[in-house]
N, C-alpha and C positions, 0 to 999 in steps of 0.2 A: 711433385709434392708427396705422393704416396711412397715413392721409393726413399725420399729423404726421411720420412717418419720411421721407416723400417731400418734405416741405417744407423740409428743411435746405438753407440757401442757401450757395453757394460764392462767396467774394469775394476778389479779389487781395490779396496781402500781400507786402511785401518779405521776403526769406528769408535763411537762413544756410547755412553749410557748402557752399561752392561752388554756390550756388543763385541763382536769379533770381526777380524778382517774377512772379506768374502772369499769363498772358494768355489771353483766351478763344480757343478754337479757331475756325478759319474755319467759316462757316455750313455749308458742305458736309460738314465733318467732324463737326459736332455731331449726335449721334444721340439720338432720343427713346427712352424705355424701350419695349421690344417687349412683346408679349403674354407671351412666355416670361419676360421679366424680372419682369413683374407676378406671374406664378405663383410664381417663386422668392422674391419678396418676401413672398408670403403664407406660404411655409414659414418664413421668418425671423420674421414676426410671430407665427405660431402657436408657434414655439419660445420666443419671448420671453414670451408669455403663460403657456405651460406651466411654464417655469422660475420665473417670478415667483409663480405660484399654488401650485406643488407642491414647490419646493426645500425642503430640510430646515430652512433658516433663512430669515428674511425678507430679501429683497434689493430694493433700489430700482431703479426703471427707469433711473436715471442710471448705476448700477453696471453694469447689463447692456448698455446702449448703449456705454459706454466700453470694456467688455471685448470686445464684438462688433467695434467698429471696430479696436481693437488686433489682434484676431485676423485680420481681413481683411488689414491692412497687413503683419502679421508673416509671412504666407505669401507675400508678394510678393518682398521683398528686405530685407537687413539694415539699409538706410538709410531706408526708408520707415517712418514711425511716426505716432502720434497724440499731439497735444498737448491734454491735458484742460484744463478750466477751472482746475483747481487748479495745473496746471503752466504755465499761460500767462504769468503774471507773471514767473516764473523764466526762462522762455524769452526774454522780451523783455529782461530784465536781461542775459542772456548775449549777446544780439545787440549791445546798446548798451554793455555793460561799464560800466553806470551804475546806481546805486541809492542809496536813503537808508540811511545806516549810520554807523559810527564810524571805520572805516578801519584795520582790523588784519588780519593773516594769522595764523591759529591752526592748531594741529595737532589731530588727532582727540582728543587728551587735553586740549584747551583750553589749551594752553601757547602764549603769544604768540610767533610766529616773528619778527615785526617790526611796529611801527606804521608805516603809510605816511606818509612825510614830508608835513607840511602839513595832515594830517587832524585831526579833533577828538580822536582818541585820542592822536595824537602831541603835540598842544598840551596835552592834559590830563595828560600825564606817564606814560602807559602805556609800559612798557619791555619789551624783548626778554627772554624767560624768565619773565615774569609768568604765573602760572597762575590762570585764572578759576575762582573757587569759588562765586560768587553773581552772579546777574543779576536786577536789580530785586527783590532780597531773596530770590529763590528759589535754594536750594542746587543747584548743578549735579550734585551726587551723587544728587539725586532724579530726574534725567532718565532715561528708559528706557535700559537698558544697550545699548550699540552704536549709540545714536542721540543721543549727547551733542552731537556737533558739529552735527547737523541742528537740534536744538532750540535750541542756543545761537545759531545763525545767525538763526533765526526771531525770537528775542527781541532780538538786537542790531540787526537791520535794522528799518526802519520809516520813518515820516513824518519828513522833515527838519524841524528846529526843535524836535522833542520830545526831552526828556532821557531818558537811560537810565543806571542806576547799575550798576557792576560792583564786585565785591570780588575782589582778587587776592592770592595768596600770593607773596611776593617774598623772594628769598634775602637773609638778613641781618635781615629784619623778623620780630619775634616774632608779631605778629597780622596777619590779613588787612587790606589797605589798601582802603578804599572810595573809588572815583573816580566822580564824576558827569560825564557827557559828553553834550553836545547833538548829536544826529544832524545830518548835513548830506548833501548830494549827494556821493557818492563816485564819482569817475571812475577806473576801474582802467586803468592804463597797459598797453599791449600791446607797446610798444617799450622795451626795457631795455638797459642797458649791462652791463659786467663787474662793477662794484661801485659803491657810493656814494662820491662824493668828499667833501672836507672841508665842502662846503656842503650836504651831504645831497641832492645831485643825482646822477643817473646819470653815471658816467664812461664815455664811449664810446671813448676812446683806449686800446687794449690794449697797444700797443708804442710807447712814446714815442720811442725811438731811431730806429726804422724807420718811424714814422708809420703804423702799421696800426690801422685802426679796427675796432671790434667792436660789432655790433648784434644783440640777440636779439629775435625777433618771436614772441610767445607765442600769438597768435591773430589772425585777420584780422577785426577788428571795425570798426564804423562809422567810427572816427576814426584807424585805424592808419596810413593814408597821410599824414595831417597830422602825426601824431607822428613818422613816419619822416622827413619833410621837415625838421622841426626838428632831429632828430638829425644828419641829413646836413649841414645848414648849419653846425651847430656843429663837426662834424668838418672841414669845408672850411676854416673859419676857423682851425683848429688845424694846417692844412697836411697833411691826410691824403693818403697816397700809395697805400694799398691798403685793402680792406674785406673783413671776414668777416661774412656774414649767417648767423646761426645759426637754423635752422628745426627743430632737433631737438625732439622732443616737441610740435611744433605740430600740432594736430589739424585745422586748416583754418579756415573761416569764410566770409565773403562773397565770392562770385565777383567782384563789382565791385571789391573791394579787391585781390584777386589780380591783376586786370587792371591796375589803376592802379599798383600797386607794381612789376609787371613793366615797365610803360611807363616807369617812372622810370630804368631801367637799360638799356633797349634803344632805339636810335634809330629803327629801321624794321623792317618785316617782321611776320609773323604772331605774335601772342601766344598765342592759343588759339582753338579753334573748338568748337562743340557740334553734336550731331546727335540728333534725336529722332523722334517718331512723326509730327509734323506739320511742314509746310513752314516755318512761322515759327520752329521750334525749330532749324533749320539756320542757325547764326549764326557769325560770325567777327569777331575783334577784332584790329586792327593797331596797331603802335606809332607814336608821333609823336616827332619829334626835339626839339620844344620841351620845355624843362625836364628834359632827360635828364642823368643823372650817368654819364658814360662815359669819363672820362679817367684811369682807374686800374684796376688788376687787382682781380678779386673772387674770393672763394671762398664757396661756400654749404655749410654743414654740415647734413646730414640723417641720420636714422636710421629704424628700422623703425616709429617712431611719428609720423613726418612724413607727413601725409595731406592729400588734397583740395586746398585752395588752396595749401598748401605745395608740393605736387607740380606745380601749374600754374606757379608762379614758378620752381622749380628746373628744370623741363623746358624752359621758355621760354629761360632764360638759358643752359642747356646747349646747346640746339639752335642758338642764335645765337653759341655760343662766347664768350659774354660773361663766364662764370664757370666755374671748375672746381668740380665737385661732389665733396664729401669726406664720407666716412663709410660708410654702408651703404644697401642697397636700401630704398626707402620703402614705405609701407603698401600702396598700390595702390587708391586710391579715385578712380575716374574717372567718377563719376555726378553728375548735377545734380539737386538737389531743389528743388521749388517748395513754398512754404508757402501753403496755401489755407484761407481762413477758413470756419468753420462757425458757425452760430448767431450771425451778425452779429459775429463776432470773439471770441465767448466761448470757443471751442475752435478747433482747426485740424488739418488734415492736413499732414504733411510728406511729400510724394510724389515719388518719382523720376520725372522726365519726360524726361531726356536724358542723353547721355554727352558728356564733353569729350575733345578730342584735342590733343596737343601740336603745335607748329609743323610738325614732320616728318609729321604726319598720323596718327601711331601713338596708339592708345588706351592709357591708363595703367591702366585698370581691371583688377583681379585678379578674374577670373571664378571662380565656385565650382568647386572641384576643380583649380584651376591649380597647376602644380608650379613648382619653382625654375627649371626649364629654359624655362618659358614667358615670353613678353614681358608684363611688367606692372610698374607702379611706375616709379621713376626710379633708374637704376643710377649709382653714383659713377663718375667717370672711372677707367680701369684702374689707374693708378699711385696713386690716392687712395682705394682701397677699404680700410676698416679697421672691421671689425665687432667690437663689444664683446660680451663674454659677459654673462650675467645679473648676476653679481657686479659687474662693471665698470659696468654700467648703474645698479645700485643705488648704487654708490659715487659715480658722477657726479651722480645726482639728489641724494644727501645733501650732497655738496660744494657743489652749486649752491644748495641750500636754505640752508645755513649762510652762504654767501657773499652771499646776497641780503638780509642784515640790515645795519643801520647799524653800522659798526665790526665787520666780520666777523673771526672768530678765525683765527689762523694755521693753515695746513694744508699737508701735504706731498703732497697729491693732485696728480696730473699728468693734464690733459685731453689724452690722446694724439691724439684726432681734431682738436682745435683746434690742437695743435702741428703736425700734418701740414698743416693749412690754412695756417698761418703759413709753413711751409717752401715751399709752392706759390706763395704770393704773393711771397715773397722771391726765388724763382727768376725769376718774371716781372719783378720790379723790376730784377733784375740782368741782364735780357736773356737768361735761360736758359730752356730748356724743361725742366720737371721730368722729363718722360719721358726726354729726352736725358741729363739729369743722372743718372738712375737707370741708363741704359744705360752711361754712362761709368763709374759705380761698379761695375757688373757686369763691364765690360771690365777695369777695374783688378783686380778680384778674380780674373778669369780669368788675367790676366798674372801675378799673384802666385802663383796655383796652378801655372801652368806653370813659373815660376821655381823654386818649391819642388820640383816633380817632377824638374826637371833637376838640382837640387842633390842630391836623394836618389839619382838615378841615378849621379852622380859619386861619392858616398859608397860606393855598392854596388860600383862599379868599383874604388875604392881598397881596399875590404874584400876583394874577390876577389883583388886583387893581393897583399894582405898574407897571406892564408891559403892561396893557391895559388901559391907562388913557384916559379921555375924550379929553384932549389936549396933544400934544407931549411935554413932559417935559424931559430935559436932566437928566439922572440918574448919580449919583456919581460912580466913578470907584470902582470896588470890587476886593478884593484880596482873593486868595485861602488860606485856613488855614488847 
């Protein structure tokens, strides 16, 4: 048993969430287990055996090992964790944003939010608002309570080319409609526009009159940079003059993608650097002029849920004065994780190995116990700070969810943060500085206030003259209005 525990192998693997592929430490830094380590391992093995032998119910060795590794990582930091064999496939799908499925977005109540254009579900006639009541003949009402969505996803995903049947309740139909769908490889787009156009493709031109483009990046996955190039080329062909890059609610992703996307908008200078325990973890990445989109003003939308790779991009473009940052302070995740294979890739560690620093050299990471006065995250530019309350965030999310369907319903919702970004870009296009514009508005308000004060003083003087005359003069009767 002891020998088996020590035989777990660690192999490099490309990683996610502002992470890099693992590299072996220099020979002088690699340390063999010490005698003290072996003694501690004996304590662990003894505990393992005692639990397996004497615990109130039977537990497998796999359960105990998984729990032990999770426990070790859980005490290190919030971003280091264990990827079990059961979670490994889901982890890879998250990295690649690619899986075998039918191509729908569903709510926890199994109501179809939208079929993704071009997918098997879309071609088979699944509609927004359909409620899934059966999958392969199994009623969804029989799924464990609170885990309906989890079970539905497991049944809907699977090997491409294999058919799956669903029954849906549809408004206006008396009986559930059975639809047979053949699974295919589903590639989830991470670059989205404001809404679908008449051809069921994303419309990236937000303001046709002023030619302001709008791109949402939901995650930094393997193909995000290529998707972004396609969107940018489309906007260029439409005569785009300004761009809003929306990173709100973006939790991060691949460090390599954050670097490549930053490089798309910055011609030269530092993009990001990392610092770690070993010499080779001190790295830096610089921008290249080739292929840069730099002849238009930009605004980046961020909020408290923009993290990791989102912060790398927004910090880089802010430090280089390439974009104005609009919204609220970001999450504050400035750590780099490496994913290291265990059991020949059957499971893995996601381990914090370094921290990253913005071009100015400042760390973005929010340390435990940090306060609002401490330096962490990415702060919006002074004149573009606009924090939404909890209700406004919920309204924004709900509006965005409804707008992301084909043929979205009409809504009176106003995205105040996005409107502020548009204002900032228009100021740049008009050759104005938004800060100067705000100062001018304040100056005008001050002038108006001073003028009003002067008028009030004149009225008071007139009143005094009327009520304190040199000679007593009968005043006309006054009526209240």
